[in-house]
N, C-alpha and C positions, 0 to 999 in steps of 0.2 A: 447797535441793534443787530441781533442775530440774523444772518441771512437764511432764507428758506432754501431748500435744495430743489432745483428744477429737475423733474423726472421725465426722461424721454419716453415716448410711447414705445411699445414693443411687446414681446411675449413674456415679459416679467424678468425678474432678476433674483439671484441668490446672493445674499450679502453675508459675509463672515464677520461677526461682531465678537469682541473680547469683553464679556460682561463684567462690570466691576462688582465688588462686594457691596452688599446693601441694597442692590437692585433686584426686583423680581424679573423674571423673563417677560412678564406682561408689561412691566415698566419700560423695558427696552422697546417693545413693540409700540407702545403708546408714544414714546419719544420720537421714533422714526415716523409714525403716522403724522405727528405734528410737524416734523421737519420737512417731510416730503409732500404732505397733503394727499397722500395715498391712503385710502381706507382699507384696501385689501392687502393686509400684511399679517403674517403669522410666523411663529417660530417652530422649529422641528426638534423638540426635546427640551423639557423644562430643566432649569438649573435652580437649586435652592438659593434663597436670597444671600446667604453668607458665602456661597460658592462663587468662584470667578471662572472665567475661561470661555471657551468656544460656544457660541450660540449661532445656529444657522437660521437666518431670517429670510423668508420667502416673500417676494413682492409681486403683486399683480397676478398674472396667469401662472407664475411659478408656485403659487400656493396650492395648486393641484398636485404638486410633487411632494408636499409635506410628509405624507405617510411613507413615501419611499426613503426620504432622508432620515426620518425618525427611526426607521428600522435598521439603520447602520450600527455597527459596533462602535463602542465608545472607549476612550482611554482617559484615565484620571491620575493626577498626582494627589496622593492622600496622606494627610497627617493623622496619626492615631494616638490618642492619649489613653493609656491603660491605667487601671486602678480606680476608675471613676465612671459613672454613668449619668446621663441626663435624660429627661423624658423624650426629647426630640432626637436623641442619639447624636447630636452635634452641639456646638457652642451657642445655639440660638436660645436655649433654655438653661437655667442654672443647674449645677451639679446636684444630683439628688441622693447618690450613694457614693461612698468611697471605700476601697478595700486595699489591703496590703498586697503589694506586688513584688516585694523584695526577694521572694523565693524563686521568682522566674529567672531562667537563664536565657541567653540569646537563642539557644537551640530550642527551648520551649516555645518561644515566640515564632521562630521560623517554621517549626513543625505545625503549629496551629494555623498560621497563615497559609502555608502551602496546602493544607488539607482542604481548603475551599476552592481549589482549582478544579474545573470541570463543571458538570451539571450540578445544580444546587437549588433547593427549594426555599423560597423566601416568603415571609408575610410582609405585605406593604406596611410601612410604619404608620402609626396613628398620626404623626405629624407629617402628612404628605398631602399632595393634591389629588390623590386617587379618590374616586367617588364611590359612595355606598348610598343607595336609595336617593340618588341625585344630589347628594351633599358631600362636599369635600371632607376628607377624614380630619384635616386639621381643625375644621369647625367643631367637630365633636370633641377633639382633644382639648381645645381651649376651654371647654366646659367640663373637663375632667372625665369625659365619657370614653369608654373603650368599646369599640364596635367589632363584631365578628368580621373577619376578612378572609378572603379566599387565598390560599397559598398559590404561588406561581413558580414555575420552573425557569430559571435563568442559567446562563453559562458564563462562568468566569474563565476566560481563556488563559490569562496569565497574571500572576502577581509577582512583581519584582521588588524586593526589599532594597532600598538605597541606603538606609541608615537606621540603626537602633541605638537610642540613647535614653533608656528607660527613665521616666515613664512614657517617652515619646518614641514612636516608630514612624518611619516615612517610607512610602512605597508607591509604585505605579501599578494601576489595575487596568487591564483591558478586558472588557466584558460585553455581553449582549445587550440588546435593547431591553429596557424594563428593569434593569438591575438597580436596586437601591444600595448605594454605597454605605449609607448610614446603617442600614440593616445588616449588611455584610460585616461592618466593623463591630456592631453590637453583638453579632453572633460569634465573631472572633473573641470578643471579651468574655462571653459566656463560656466558650471552650477553655479559655485560659483560667477561668474561675475567679476573675477579679474585676470583670467589667471593662468596657472601653467605649470611647465615643470619638466622633470625627472632630479633630481640632482644626483642620484646614482641608479645603477641597478645591481643586482646579481641574477643569476639563481641558485637555490638551489636543484631543483628536476625536473626530467623528468620521468614520470611514477613512477616506483618503484626505479629508480636509483637516488642516493643522492650524492651531491657534496662532502660530507664528505668522500666518498670512491674514490674520483678522485685523479689523479696524477697531480702535478705541472709540467710544461714543463721543468724546470731545473732539476727536479728529473728524468724525463725520459731520458734526455740527459746524465746523469751520469751513467745510467745503461748499461750493456753490452748486455742485451736482452730486448725485449718488455716485460713490466710487465705482470704477469699472467692475462689473460683476464677474464672478469666477465661472469657469465652465462647469456645468452640471452634468 
């Protein structure tokens, strides 16, 4: 029988969680609510279901700090597959178009990626949790509808390419709050002229918080108490 986690009273806690693939951010919050019997829990920054990595979870009075944490810069390890696109701009939906990419050189790929560093205007993807008229965009997308969205200005501080093995490219992206990595990759594919989608995504840092300090969900479930909170 799984032990519940006894939660000490106090001013709240900030818990670093390493979200597994296949879980929504809300799934993680629900699991922690069940384990801790605390109702007041929220996360500071959504991760897509297929993405893994750092999720900041605020408990109790710490939920008042969610906006501050969600405003911090993020860093991701990103896998890019060029020569194909999907409706969701990641592997959550089937490939919808394929294009030749054998004309691309490594220099072509590097120049295209480097050009997105700095301020950059994005449209939120249709397959996202952003709301229009009180409804999540992905709810429209599932019905095949495309809704007008407002562009937003984000900042891509740095993109570091770690490996190019076409059709796959691997890089690290450090960016501002509100940056959609899937849209960034789709825009890179458009610039390359052959399309691209996110093949893998892992968030490794939020501000000064690192995924190396995070707890796996199964580790939390085995404990009798909430892990020692990090300093916020």
